[in-house]
C-alpha positions in Angstrom: 125.9 89.9 112.9 125.3 88.7 109.3 124.9 90.9 106.1 123.8 89.3 102.8 124.2 91.9 100.0 122.8 91.5 96.3 123.9 94.4 94.0 121.2 95.4 91.3 122.3 95.3 87.7 122.2 98.6 86.0 123.2 99.9 82.4 125.5 102.8 81.1 125.8 104.1 77.6 128.7 105.2 75.5 128.6 106.9 71.9 131.1 108.1 69.7 130.7 111.4 67.8 131.4 111.6 64.2 132.5 114.6 62.4 131.4 115.8 59.0 134.5 117.6 56.9 132.9 120.5 55.2 135.4 123.3 55.1 139.3 124.1 55.4 139.1 124.9 59.2 137.9 121.5 59.9 140.8 120.1 57.8 143.2 122.4 59.9 141.6 121.2 63.2 142.1 117.6 62.4 145.7 117.8 61.4 146.5 119.6 64.7 144.5 117.1 66.7 146.7 114.3 64.7 149.9 116.1 65.3 149.1 116.9 69.0 148.2 113.2 69.4 151.4 111.9 68.2 153.6 114.2 70.1 151.7 113.6 73.5 150.2 110.1 72.8 148.8 108.3 75.9 147.2 104.9 75.4 143.5 104.9 76.6 141.5 101.8 77.8 138.1 101.3 77.5 136.0 98.3 78.5 132.4 96.9 80.1 131.4 95.0 82.9 128.6 92.4 82.8 127.1 89.8 84.8 126.6 86.1 83.6 123.4 87.0 81.8 125.1 89.7 79.9 123.4 92.7 81.9 125.7 95.7 82.7 127.0 96.1 86.2 126.8 99.8 87.4 129.4 101.3 90.2 132.1 98.6 89.8 135.6 99.7 91.0 138.2 99.2 88.1 141.5 99.7 89.3 144.6 99.7 86.7 148.2 99.0 87.8 151.2 100.1 85.5 154.8 99.9 86.4 154.6 103.6 87.5 151.1 104.2 88.5 147.6 103.3 89.6 144.6 104.6 88.2 141.0 103.9 89.4 137.5 104.2 87.5 133.9 103.5 88.2 131.7 101.8 85.7 128.4 103.9 84.6 124.9 102.7 84.2 125.8 100.7 80.9 128.8 99.1 82.7 131.4 101.1 80.9 134.6 102.3 82.2 137.4 104.4 80.7 141.3 104.5 82.3 144.3 106.3 80.7 147.2 103.6 80.4 150.1 106.2 79.9 152.9 105.0 77.7 152.6 101.4 79.4 152.7 98.1 77.4 152.0 96.0 80.5 149.0 96.6 82.5 146.8 94.8 85.1 143.2 95.4 86.0 141.3 94.5 88.9 137.2 94.4 89.1 135.7 94.6 92.4 132.0 95.1 93.2 130.3 93.9 96.6 128.2 91.0 95.8 130.3 89.5 92.9 133.4 87.6 92.9 136.7 89.8 92.2 138.5 89.4 88.9 142.0 90.4 87.6 143.2 90.5 84.2 146.5 91.0 82.5 146.8 92.6 79.1 149.8 93.5 76.6 149.0 96.8 75.0 150.7 98.8 72.0 150.7 102.3 71.6 147.2 102.6 70.3 144.0 103.1 72.2 142.4 99.6 73.0 138.6 98.2 73.8 139.2 95.5 75.9 136.8 92.3 75.9 134.1 92.5 78.2 134.7 91.2 81.8 132.1 89.1 83.2 131.5 89.0 87.1 129.6 86.1 88.9 127.1 87.0 91.4 127.7 85.7 95.0 126.2 85.9 98.4 128.5 87.1 101.1 128.2 86.0 104.6 130.3 88.5 106.9 130.7 87.5 110.2 130.8 90.1 113.3 131.9 93.0 110.5 130.3 96.4 111.7 128.8 98.7 109.3 131.4 101.5 108.9 129.7 103.7 106.4 125.9 104.7 106.0 124.6 106.5 102.9 124.0 110.1 104.1 121.4 111.1 101.5 118.9 109.5 99.9 116.5 111.2 97.0 113.2 109.6 96.3 110.9 111.9 94.2 110.1 115.1 96.0 111.5 113.5 99.4 115.1 113.9 100.4 116.1 111.7 103.3 119.1 112.0 105.7 120.3 109.2 107.8 121.9 110.6 110.8 124.0 107.6 111.5 126.2 108.8 108.6 127.0 111.9 110.8 129.0 112.1 113.7 127.3 114.2 116.7 128.4 115.0 120.0 126.8 113.1 122.8 123.4 114.4 124.2 123.1 117.0 120.8 119.7 118.3 120.3 118.1 118.2 116.8 118.7 121.9 116.5 122.4 121.8 116.8 122.6 118.5 114.8 120.5 120.3 111.6 123.7 122.6 111.4 126.0 119.8 110.6 123.7 118.6 107.7 124.3 120.1 104.4 121.6 122.6 103.2 120.3 123.3 106.8 120.6 126.9 108.4 119.4 127.8 111.6 118.7 131.7 112.6 119.4 133.1 115.9 115.6 133.1 116.4 115.2 129.4 115.7 113.6 129.3 112.3 114.9 126.6 110.2 115.9 126.9 106.6 117.0 124.4 104.1 118.3 125.3 100.9 116.6 128.6 100.9 113.1 127.5 102.1 111.8 128.3 105.5 110.5 125.1 107.1 107.3 125.9 108.9 105.9 122.4 109.8 107.2 119.4 111.3 105.9 116.0 111.6 107.2 112.9 113.6 107.0 109.4 111.9 104.5 111.2 109.6 102.2 112.5 112.3 101.7 116.2 113.2 104.3 117.0 116.2 102.9 119.2 118.9 100.6 121.3 116.6 103.3 121.3 113.9 105.4 123.5 116.0 109.3 123.1 114.6 111.0 124.7 117.4 109.3 122.4 119.9 110.7 119.5 117.8 114.6 121.0 117.3 114.9 122.1 120.8 113.6 119.0 122.7 114.6 116.0 120.5 118.0 114.6 120.7 119.8 113.3 117.5 120.4 109.9 119.0 116.5 109.1 119.3 116.4 109.8 115.3 116.7 107.3 112.8 116.4 109.7 109.7 115.0 112.9 108.7 113.2 113.9 105.3 112.5 116.8 103.7 109.1 116.5 101.8 107.9 119.0 99.3 104.3 119.9 99.5 103.0 121.6 96.3 99.7 123.3 97.9 98.3 124.1 101.2 97.4 120.4 102.4 99.4 117.5 101.9 98.7 117.1 98.3 96.9 113.7 98.3 93.5 115.0 98.3 93.5 118.3 96.4 93.1 117.3 92.7 95.9 118.3 90.4 99.0 120.0 92.2 100.2 123.4 91.6 103.8 123.6 91.1 103.9 127.1 92.3 102.6 126.8 95.8 105.3 125.0 97.4 106.5 124.5 100.9 109.1 122.2 102.7 107.8 120.0 105.6 110.2 118.2 107.9 109.2 114.7 109.1 111.4 113.1 111.7 111.6 109.4 111.7 112.5 107.7 115.4 114.3 104.9 116.1 112.1 101.6 116.7 113.0 101.8 120.5 112.2 105.6 120.8 108.9 106.0 119.6 107.4 106.3 123.1 108.6 109.9 124.3 108.6 111.4 127.7 110.8 114.7 127.7 110.8 117.8 129.4 113.2 120.8 130.2 113.8 123.5 132.8 115.7 126.7 132.1 116.5 129.7 133.8 119.1 132.3 134.0 120.0 135.8 135.0 122.5 138.5 133.7 123.7 141.9 133.4 121.3 144.9 132.3 118.3 143.2 134.0 118.4 140.5 131.7 116.6 137.1 132.3 115.3 134.0 130.9 113.1 130.9 132.0 111.3 128.3 130.5 109.9 124.8 131.1 108.5 121.9 129.2 106.6 118.9 129.9 105.9 116.5 126.9 104.5 113.0 126.0 104.6 111.5 122.6 103.3 108.1 122.2 103.3 107.3 118.4 100.6 109.9 117.4 99.3 110.7 120.9 100.6 113.6 122.5 100.3 115.9 125.7 102.6 119.0 126.0 102.7 121.9 128.5 105.0 124.7 127.5 105.9 128.2 129.3 108.5 130.9 129.2 109.5 134.3 130.0 112.6 136.2 129.0 113.5 139.7 127.8 116.1 138.5 125.6 114.3 138.5 122.5 114.1 134.6 122.5 111.7 132.4 120.8 111.2 129.3 122.8 108.0 127.9 120.9 106.2 129.2 117.9 102.5 128.5 118.0 102.2 131.1 120.8 103.9 133.7 118.8 101.8 137.1 118.1 102.1 136.7 114.4 100.9 132.9 114.6 104.1 131.1 114.3 105.7 133.6 112.1 109.1 134.6 113.0 111.9 136.8 111.6 111.4 137.2 107.8 114.9 137.7 107.1 116.4 136.6 103.9 118.2 133.2 104.2 121.6 134.8 103.4 121.2 136.8 106.6 120.8 133.6 108.5 124.4 133.1 109.1 124.9 136.5 110.9 125.5 136.5 114.5 122.9 139.1 115.5 119.7 139.4 116.9 117.3 139.9 114.0 114.4 141.8 116.3 114.0 145.3 116.4 113.6 146.6 120.2 113.5 145.2 123.6 110.8 142.5 123.9 109.7 141.2 127.1 107.7 138.0 126.5 105.8 135.5 128.6 104.0 132.6 127.1 101.9 129.5 128.3 100.8 126.8 126.1 99.4 123.1 125.9 98.8 120.7 123.3 96.8 117.6 123.2 96.2 115.2 120.5 94.7 111.7 120.6 94.3 108.9 117.9 90.5 108.4 117.0 90.1 104.8 115.7 92.8 103.6 113.6 93.3 106.2 111.0 91.9 109.3 112.5 93.2 112.0 114.8 92.1 114.9 116.8 94.3 117.8 117.8 93.6 120.7 120.3 95.9 123.3 121.6 95.6 126.7 123.7 98.3 129.2 123.9 98.7 132.7 125.7 101.4 135.1 124.7 102.0 138.4 126.7 104.6 140.7 124.6 105.7 144.0 125.4 108.3 145.7 122.8 109.8 149.1 123.4 111.4 150.6 120.4 113.4 153.8 119.7 114.5 154.9 116.7 115.0 157.7 114.1 114.4 158.2 110.5 115.3 160.4 107.2 112.9 160.7 104.3 113.3 162.8 101.4 110.3 163.3 98.7 111.6 165.1 95.6 109.1 167.1 93.3 109.6 169.4 90.3 110.7 172.6 91.8 110.2 171.2 95.6 111.9 168.9 97.9 110.6 168.1 101.2 112.7 166.5 103.9 111.5 165.1 107.1 113.7 163.9 110.2 112.1 162.0 113.1 113.2 160.6 116.4 110.7 158.2 118.0 109.8 155.9 120.8 107.2 153.2 120.4 105.8 151.1 122.8 103.5 147.8 122.2 101.8 145.5 124.2 99.9 142.4 123.0 97.8 139.9 124.9 97.1 136.9 122.7 94.6 134.1 123.3 94.8 131.3 120.5 92.6 128.1 120.5 93.1 125.6 117.7 90.8 122.7 117.1 92.0 120.0 114.3 90.5 116.7 113.0 92.2 114.6 110.3 90.0 111.6 109.6 90.0 109.0 107.3 87.1 106.6 107.2 86.7 102.8 106.6 85.6 103.5 103.1 88.8 105.7 102.5 87.1 108.8 102.4 89.0 111.6 104.0 87.6 114.6 106.3 89.8 117.4 107.6 88.5 120.1 109.9 90.8 122.8 111.0 89.4 125.6 113.3 91.2 128.6 114.8 90.1 131.4 117.5 92.3 134.0 118.5 91.5 137.1 120.7 94.0 140.1 121.1 93.9 143.0 123.3 96.6 145.4 121.9 97.9 148.8 123.2 100.0 151.2 121.2 102.0 154.4 122.0 103.9 156.3 119.6 105.8 159.4 120.5 107.4 161.2 117.4 109.6 164.4 117.3 109.5 165.6 113.6 111.5 168.2 111.7 110.1 168.9 108.1 111.2 171.5 105.5 111.5 172.4 101.9 112.8 175.6 100.2 110.7 177.9 102.1 109.3 176.8 105.2 110.2 174.7 108.3 107.8 172.6 110.4 108.7 171.6 114.1 106.4 169.5 115.9 105.4 166.4 118.0 103.1 163.7 117.2 101.7 161.5 120.0 99.5 158.7 119.1 97.9 156.0 121.7 95.4 153.4 120.7 93.7 150.6 122.1 92.6 147.8 119.9 90.5 144.6 120.4 90.8 142.2 117.5 88.8 139.0 117.8 89.5 136.6 114.8 88.0 133.1 113.9 88.4 131.0 111.0 87.5 127.1 109.8 88.5 125.1 107.0 86.8 121.9 106.0 87.9 119.6 103.2 86.1 116.4 102.4 87.8 113.9 99.6 85.5 111.2 98.3 87.5 108.0 97.4 86.8 106.1 94.3 87.9 102.4 93.4 89.1 103.7 90.2 92.5 105.1 89.9 93.2 108.6 89.8 89.3 109.7 90.0 88.8 112.3 92.8 86.1 114.2 94.1 87.1 117.1 96.4 85.0 119.9 98.3 86.6 122.5 100.5 85.1 125.4 102.0 86.3 127.7 104.5 85.1 130.9 106.4 86.8 133.7 108.2 85.8 136.6 110.3 88.0 139.5 111.5 86.9 142.4 113.9 88.9 145.6 114.8 87.7 147.8 117.5 90.1 150.5 117.7 90.2 153.6 119.9 92.8 156.3 119.3 93.7 159.4 120.4 96.2 161.7 118.5 97.9 165.0 119.8 99.8 166.7 117.2 101.3 170.0 117.6 103.4 171.9 114.9 105.2 175.1 114.8 105.3 176.5 111.2 107.6 179.3 110.4 109.4 180.6 107.0 113.4 180.4 107.0 113.3 184.1 105.9 110.8 185.1 108.7 111.2 184.1 112.4 107.4 184.6 113.2 105.7 181.2 113.5 102.0 179.9 113.9 101.1 176.7 115.6 99.0 174.4 113.8 97.3 172.0 116.3 95.5 168.6 115.5 93.5 166.8 118.4 91.6 163.7 117.3 89.6 160.9 119.1 88.9 158.0 116.7 86.4 155.3 117.2 86.8 152.8 114.5 84.8 149.5 114.0 85.9 147.1 111.0 84.3 143.7 110.3 85.6 141.7 107.8 84.2 138.4 106.7 85.6 136.2 103.8 84.1 133.0 102.5 85.6 130.5 99.9 83.9 127.2 98.5 85.5 125.0 95.9 84.5 121.7 94.2 87.0 119.7 92.2 86.4 116.4 90.2 89.1 114.5 88.6 88.5 111.9 86.0 91.3 109.7 84.3 91.2 109.9 80.5 92.9 107.1 78.8 95.8 105.5 80.5 98.2 108.5 80.7 95.8 111.6 81.2 93.2 113.1 83.8 90.8 116.0 83.5 90.0 118.2 86.4 86.7 120.2 86.4 87.0 123.1 89.0 84.4 125.5 90.6 85.3 128.0 93.0 83.5 130.8 94.8 84.9 133.7 97.0 83.1 136.3 98.8 84.5 139.1 101.0 82.5 141.7 102.9 84.0 144.8 104.7 81.7 146.9 106.9 83.7 149.8 108.4 82.7 152.7 110.8 85.1 155.4 111.6 83.9 158.5 113.7 86.5 161.1 114.2 85.9 163.6 116.8 87.7 166.9 117.7 89.0 166.7 121.6 90.8 168.9 123.9 91.9 168.0 127.6 90.6 164.6 127.2 87.1 165.3 126.6 85.3 165.1 123.1 83.7 168.3 121.7 82.2 167.5 118.3 82.4 165.3 115.5 84.4 166.0 112.3 82.1 165.1 109.4 84.8 165.2 106.6 86.8 162.6 108.3 83.9 160.3 109.4 82.8 157.4 107.4 80.7 154.4 107.4 81.4 152.3 104.6 80.5 149.0 102.9 82.5 146.9 100.6 81.4 143.5 98.7 83.7 141.5 96.5 82.3 138.6 94.6 84.2 136.2 92.4 83.1 133.1 90.7 85.6 130.8 88.7 85.1 127.9 86.4 88.0 126.2 85.1 89.2 122.9 83.4 92.7 121.3 83.7 94.5 118.7 81.5 97.4 116.8 82.9 99.4 114.3 80.8 101.9 111.9 82.5 103.2 109.5 79.6 105.9 108.0 81.9 108.0 108.8 85.0 110.0 111.4 83.4 107.2 113.9 82.0 104.4 115.7 83.8 102.4 118.3 81.9 99.2 120.0 82.6 97.4 122.8 81.0 94.5 124.5 82.1 91.8 127.5 81.6 89.3 129.2 84.0 86.9 132.1 83.3 86.4 134.3 86.8 83.7 136.9 86.5 84.3 139.4 89.4 82.0 142.0 90.7 82.9 144.7 93.2 80.5 147.1 95.0 81.3 150.1 97.3 78.8 152.3 99.3 79.2 155.0 101.8 76.2 155.1 104.3 73.6 158.0 103.4 75.4 158.6 100.0 73.3 158.1 96.9 76.6 157.4 95.0 77.8 154.0 94.8 81.1 152.3 93.5 80.9 149.4 91.0 83.4 147.4 89.2 82.7 144.4 87.0 85.1 142.5 85.1 85.8 138.9 83.6 89.1 137.5 84.1 90.4 134.8 81.8 92.7 132.6 83.8 95.4 130.3 82.2 97.5 127.9 84.0 100.2 125.7 82.8 102.8 123.4 84.4 105.4 121.0 83.1 107.9 118.6 84.9 110.7 116.8 83.4 113.2 114.4 85.1 116.3 114.5 82.8 117.5 111.7 85.3 116.5 110.0 88.6 118.4 113.1 90.3 117.8 116.0 87.7 114.6 117.8 87.4 113.0 120.7 85.5 109.8 122.6 86.0 108.2 125.5 84.3 104.9 126.6 85.3 102.5 129.8 84.7 99.6 130.9 86.7 97.4 133.9 86.8 95.8 135.3 90.1 93.4 138.1 91.4 94.5 140.5 94.2 92.1 142.6 95.8 92.6 146.6 97.0 92.9 146.9 100.5 90.2 148.9 102.7 92.8 151.8 103.1 93.2 151.9 99.5 89.6 152.1 98.8 87.6 154.0 101.4 86.7 157.4 100.0 87.5 159.7 103.0 90.3 161.8 104.4 92.7 160.3 106.7 94.9 163.1 108.3 96.0 161.3 111.7 99.3 162.3 110.5 98.4 165.7 109.5 101.8 166.1 107.2 100.9 163.0 105.3 97.0 163.1 104.3 95.9 159.5 102.9 92.7 159.3 101.0 91.3 156.2 99.5 90.0 155.7 95.6 86.9 153.7 95.7 86.9 153.1 92.1 89.9 150.9 92.1 90.1 147.9 90.0 91.5 144.5 91.3 95.0 143.7 90.2 95.7 140.8 87.9 99.0 139.1 88.3 100.7 136.7 85.6 103.5 134.6 87.2 106.0 132.4 85.4 108.3 130.1 87.3 110.9 127.8 86.2 113.3 125.6 88.4 116.0 123.4 87.8 117.5 120.9 90.5 120.2 118.4 90.6 121.2 116.2 93.3 124.3 113.6 93.9 123.3 111.6 96.9 126.4 109.7 97.1 128.4 113.1 97.4 125.7 114.8 99.3 125.6 117.7 96.7 122.4 119.7 95.9 122.2 122.3 93.2 118.9 124.5 92.6 118.5 127.5 90.5 115.0 129.3 89.7 114.1 131.9 87.7 110.3 134.1 88.3 108.6 136.6 86.3 105.5 138.4 87.4 103.5 141.2 85.3 100.8 143.0 87.2 97.9 144.2 85.1 96.0 146.9 86.8 98.8 147.4 89.5 97.6 149.4 92.3 100.3 152.3 93.2 100.6 155.8 95.0 99.6 159.1 93.6 101.3 161.8 95.5 101.5 165.5 95.3 102.6 168.3 97.9 99.8 171.0 99.2 101.0 174.3 98.0 102.9 176.3 100.1 103.2 173.7 102.9 105.2 170.8 103.8 102.0 168.4 103.5 102.0 165.8 101.3 98.7 164.1 100.0 98.7 160.4 98.9 96.0 158.7 97.2 95.7 155.3 95.1 95.3 154.4 91.4 95.7 151.8 88.9 98.7 151.5 86.3 100.2 149.4 83.6 103.7 148.0 83.3 104.7 146.8 86.6 106.8 143.8 86.3 109.8 142.0 88.4 111.9 139.1 87.8 114.0 137.2 90.3 117.0 134.8 89.8 118.6 132.7 92.4 120.6 129.8 92.9 122.0 127.5 95.6 124.6 124.9 95.9 126.2 122.8 98.9 128.7 120.1 98.7 131.3 118.7 100.8 134.5 120.5 100.3 137.9 118.8 100.0 136.9 116.1 102.7 133.7 115.3 104.4 134.8 117.4 107.2 134.4 120.5 105.2 130.8 121.6 103.9 130.5 124.5 101.3 127.3 126.2 100.4 127.0 129.2 97.9 124.0 131.3 97.4 123.1 134.2 95.4 120.3 135.9 93.5 119.5 138.9 91.2 116.2 140.9 91.6 114.8 143.4 89.4 111.7 145.5 90.1 110.0 148.1 87.7 108.0 150.1 90.1 105.5 152.5 89.2 103.9 155.6 90.9 102.4 158.8 90.2 103.9 162.1 91.3 101.6 165.1 90.7 99.7 163.1 88.0 102.7 162.1 86.2 103.6 158.5 85.8 107.1 157.5 87.6 109.2 154.5 87.1 111.3 153.3 89.7 114.1 150.6 88.5 115.3 148.6 91.4 118.2 146.1 91.1 118.8 144.0 94.4 122.1 141.7 93.9 123.1 139.0 96.7 125.9 136.5 97.0 126.9 134.3 100.0 129.4 131.7 101.0 129.5 129.7 104.2 132.1 127.0 104.9 131.6 124.6 107.9 134.3 122.4 109.3 133.9 119.9 112.1 136.6 117.3 113.3 135.0 114.4 115.1 134.0 115.5 118.5 136.3 118.2 119.2 135.9 121.2 116.9 132.9 122.9 114.9 133.2 126.0 113.1 131.8 128.1 110.6 132.6 130.9 108.1 130.2 133.2 106.6 130.5 136.0 103.8 127.6 138.0 102.5 127.5 140.6 99.9 124.8 142.6 98.7 124.0 145.6 96.6 120.9 147.6 96.0 120.8 149.9 93.0 117.7 152.1 92.6 117.3 154.8 89.8 114.5 157.0 88.7 113.8 159.7 86.3 111.2 162.3 87.7 112.0 165.1 88.5 115.5 164.3 87.5 117.7 161.2 87.1 118.9 159.9 90.2 120.7 156.9 91.1 121.1 155.0 94.8 123.7 152.5 95.3 123.9 150.9 98.5 126.4 148.0 99.2 126.8 146.0 102.4 129.7 143.2 103.0 129.4 140.9 105.9 132.0 138.4 107.0 131.6 136.2 110.2 133.5 133.3 111.8 132.3 131.1 114.6 133.9 128.3 116.3 133.0 125.5 119.2 135.5 123.5 120.8 134.9 120.6 123.3 138.0 120.5 125.7 136.3 117.5 127.3 133.4 115.6 126.9 131.6 117.7 129.4 133.1 121.1 128.5 133.0 123.3 125.4 134.1 126.9 124.7 132.9 128.9 121.7 133.0 132.5 119.9 131.2 134.3 117.1 132.9 137.2 115.6 131.6 139.3 112.6 132.2 142.3 110.9 130.0 144.4 108.5 130.5 147.3 106.1 127.7 149.6 105.0 128.1 152.0 102.1 126.0 154.2 99.8 123.1 155.4 102.0 121.9 158.8 101.7 121.9 159.7 105.4 125.2 159.1 107.4 123.5 157.2 110.3 123.0 154.3 108.0 126.8 153.9 106.8 127.8 152.5 110.1 130.3 149.8 110.2 129.6 147.2 113.1 131.8 144.7 114.7 129.9 142.0 116.6 131.4 139.3 119.1 129.7 136.7 121.1 131.4 133.8 123.7 130.1 131.2 125.8 131.3 128.7 127.7 129.2 125.3 128.5 129.4 122.6 131.3 127.4 119.6 131.6 126.9 117.4 134.2 124.7 114.7 136.3 123.9 111.4 134.8 123.6 111.4 130.8 124.6 115.0 131.0 121.2 116.2 131.4 122.2 119.5 133.2 124.2 122.2 131.5 125.5 125.3 133.1 125.9 128.0 130.3 127.9 131.4 130.9 127.5 133.5 127.8 128.5 137.1 126.6 126.3 138.8 123.9 127.6 141.7 121.7 131.0 142.3 123.7 131.5 145.5 121.6 127.9 146.8 122.5 127.3 147.5 118.8 124.4 145.9 118.2 122.4 148.5 119.7 121.4 150.8 116.8 121.7 148.2 113.8 117.9 147.6 113.2 118.5 149.3 109.5 115.7 149.5 107.0 115.6 151.4 103.5 112.7 152.1 101.0 113.1 153.6 97.6 109.9 153.8 95.8 108.3 156.5 93.9 109.7 159.9 94.6 110.5 158.8 98.5 114.1 158.0 99.8 113.4 156.4 103.4 116.0 155.3 105.7 115.4 154.3 109.1 117.4 153.0 112.2 115.9 151.1 115.2 117.4 149.9 118.4 118.2 146.5 119.2 119.3 144.3 121.9 122.7 145.6 123.1 125.6 143.8 125.6 125.0 141.5 128.2 126.5 138.5 130.2 124.0 135.8 131.4 124.6 132.9 133.5 122.1 129.9 132.9 121.1 126.3 133.9 119.5 124.1 131.9 118.0 120.5 132.9 116.6 118.1 130.6 114.5 115.2 131.4 114.1 112.2 129.0 112.7 109.0 129.1 
């Protein structure tokens, strides 16, 4: 093996700072410094290292030897080094740099600081025979791409990418398989820059062994597409993409797996997968069934690939994030083929059946002037979804370098819902006790298509991009409501029954279209102009017929609850954007758009129509400055328009829940939000250190808020909606990860502070709820070669809400979590592990929320067969059976204090077998 190494030449600067003597304090300071120096004087050595043509050399290792000590320094970008020589007068210095001949110098010093003559190193090519590489640079940063070379990390044999990512700084893997990197949820994956199995990240992390992978790249995308064809980039639309680069001999993959297991409490798990990947050509068949709330692949998920939305600060917790007990069966296939040299066609189909059983209880307190309404509920919910999804995707680049992308999706979901609630409502005078049974059958077909065409020009930076999208969403809902309440006074035992029997036949049609054209033209050598036009059209047609029914038969229609409503939203936005890039350090753009909007709502057979017209002025600005190759600062501003929802604008009474009546407001205006975001990022690749902090401020004009009031002499509350002025929020957060002590230790710190100035109206009086959310987390990881892997997590959060109507009230909720997990490899094919955590909750209004949970999981794994392709696993989940009632949720908005607790997956033991096939 031969290695010939040449090291690049770089420079380092050094400057001295002069002080002006202006007042007596400065003189006193100088006297103190001189006195201190004379008492504790130590000689300081400064010097520079250059090559034979006079260029400075960076990263030269300079060692200083004295009679009593040895010191080390490294030259900076200008070749300068500094070393303390103590009180020694005889010193020897050595200069070492791969690619240069080493030098040694001896000097006689006095007791004064000294600047040594420049040292000249001669460049040389070393030919090293049969010397293995012992250190690979683990982290490389190139613009918006961060690359990790996996050969720099130690992994146990046959480790899959999911477990491998846990050992790389910045990565977090939640229990549901979601992948986070430095706080960003990674939702897309590519292999060798080609979309991998529909972009499904779980398929990649649960199937690819790390030994197949050369490196992984985190690529920052600054808009919905890859950022290459869509004009000037928007710094506020960011997401991370994981690109996996395979080793040269692993670019053709055949892999699969078979898993089945059974356990106590009737828990079971099974899955299979057959996959073929050939440098862009793919074939995959995946299936699973389980009742352990497990996600095995995501593009068949009910929510379209969206899994847990928990904060990244909760990722390290050893609990199941899903509420209820989910029984899931799924089947999917993916087919992708190259078309020509630069185009690709992808198709996928998936089916999923998901049944969810949830039980829980909640408490809500609504405070009015002279009236407090409390509501306690026990409930059970049963949901079943049968979702079909078909996706067709074409990504083409023609011979003339034009780009065409077509992405079409069709979903068809049949959903059934059953909810049974037992409620107790009371105020100072009345008590309402009753049940509410709500059952619904829904059919939800959705189709959407997006088309992008980008015209190539020979002139650099010139672009012409056209985009079009269309989406249609239908909902057919047949719902039965059976509600019975017994109403009586606290001072009179006599009661009356209030009955509410409704059959609701609802059909909603929603069509949305968007067309945009963008033209980018270079202006002089460092500038470009973008001219952009965008048209939005949204149409809602909703019929809601409500019938009175008894004993399963409908009797008559209730006119006051029935509506046939049409809604139109039109927007035309014309804008211009100027971008200036004078050098590699600075990127700046500023733009302005005019957006006329028109909203129209009309009830069938009603002569009254509701119209709203407005012109929004939409400024945008982005500034990006690179302080150095590894440090950058960004600040951006943008405005955006938010439409009201159908529930908020439909002018009809909805008393499906007779104790909480909702009435839409057809005169609502659209919201307009102003957003300011600043971000500072710093990398030190050699040390694998990363730091990021950001601050975001949002102000919303015409914020849509609730307007509530109680119905006199009842426990009924009525809610409508209106626009308000003065809503804003700001969010500050940071994340820092670094090796700790040695490379075997990794430390991650993350935290943030959010503030919300929420608005609402209570009995026509404006009310402000000021909410602070503070959180801080610490994670320590330790690994020792192939023997031990461990992690310690600590999270602290504080949620403080205060409001002033009808009287000043403060709620202060605190949560502390600590957890420890470890895995030890007894032999190459046998491992043991455990996870244990403790959670403390304090400050909730309801006692059932202040529960301190102790959680413990344990497992044993044994691998066998050739290349350890089979694994037998015995696991114990929630040994203390305390996770069952830990689905905690709280909300403090307006005059409502709402707290809820749902069931979750509890204790079980399971034995499972996994067999992996790889070629």
